[in-house]
N, C-alpha and C positions, 0 to 999 in steps of 0.2 A: 820943771820937767822938760820944757822945750830947750832950755840951756843945756841940760844933760844930754839930750839927743844930739844937739849940735856938737858937743864935745865928743860923743861916741862917733859921730860921722867923721869928724876931723882926725881922730885917732886911727880910724880905719883907712881913710883916704891918704893921709900924710905919712903915717908910720906903719901901715899895714899890720896892725896888732890884732891878735885873736881876742875872743870874748873874755877869756880868763884874765889876760893881762890888762885889758880895758877895765874890767870890773875891779881889779886890784888898784889901778891908778885912780879911779873915780870913787873908790870905797863904796861900791854897791855890789849886789849879788850878780852872778853870771846870768841868772834868769832875767834880771832886770835889763841887762845889756842885750840879751837875745830878743826880748820883747821890743826894746827900742829899735833894734836892727830890722825886725819884721815891720814895724810901723814906718820906719824910714823908707823901706822898700815899697810899701804900699803907697806912700806919698810920692814916690818917684825920685827921692833924693839920694838913693844909692844904686841907681841904674848903672849897669856895665862896669861895676867895680869888682875886681877879682879879690876874693877873700883868701886867707891862708888855706892852702890845701891840707887836708887831713890824711894821714896814712902814708905819706911819701916815705918818711923815714922807716916806718914799719915794713913797707914794701922792699926797701933797700936791704934792711936787716934780714928779712925772710929770704930774699934772693941770695944774699951772701951765704947764709947758713945752708940753704938748699944746695947751692953749688959745692959746698963743703961735704955734701953727702948725707946730711941729717934728714931724718924722716919728720913728717908733719907734727907728730905728737911731741917729739923732742924739741922742735922749733917752738911750738906753742908753750912748752914748759919753760924754756930758757927766756923767752921774750914776754912771758906773762900775758899771753893772748889766748883766746879761745881756740880750741882745735878746729872748730868749724870755720872760723875766720881764716885760719892758716890754710885749711884745705881749699876753701874757695879761692884764696889768693894764689896758691900754688897752681891750681887748675888754670886760672887766667894767665899766669906766667908761662905755663907749659904751652897753652894755646898760642901765646904771642911769640913763642920760640925763645924766650929769655932764659929758661932753665930746661934741662932735660928731665924726663920722667925717670924715677929711680927704678932699678930692677926689682922684681918681686922677691921677697925672701924665699929661700929654698923650702919646698914642701907646700907652698901656697899655689893652689890651682886657680886658673881664671874662671870666673863665674860664667856659667852657661845659661843662656835664656831659654825659655820654653817655647 
């Protein structure tokens, strides 16, 4: 077990691999790799190590489609993502000024608060 954790650490540090690829290379489950990572962090053997970021490519694809004028539901359908995730992501992109809000379709009124 200790040998496997050392291998997991080396694959993270030296090759910056994700859990799925490490699991494939070591012929273990992804859950086993995740458990090893948690234990390595608790032992202080994985401090200050950047892991692969998740979602960057999804953010870039959503940004590209949003700039092309697609609405959230269509983006979610095309990218096989949940519409809630796309809505949250586009809200953050609009706040950051990376994409512009789309105009409301004709006939839709702005909601008025009480």
